[in-house]
C-alpha positions, 0 to 999 in steps of 0.5 A: 521521528515521531512515533505515529510517523514511524508507524506510518512508514513501517506500515507503508513499507509492509504494504509494499512488501505485501504487494511484492509477495502477492502480486496484484492485490485489491484495496480491500485485501490491504484493509483486511491484511493490515486491519486499517480503514479504507481511507488509510489504505488508500492514503498509503497506496497513494504514497507508494504510487506517488513514488512510482513503487506501485501502480493501479492498472484497474481501479482498486487493484494494485501491483508493483510498478515495472521500472 
């Protein structure tokens, strides 16, 4: 696996764990916690949402998806 891909996968996993620990978080919380751009945060959150791991019941707020 390429280095950039590994970093991205690690960051996405860390974001999932961050949401899991903190409950509902905002996109801004993710940007500040991981020192990433809003676009990168949105892309990573979309990956998690696509895989049914997180959900956004209110625009800009994220929580773990209930299964």
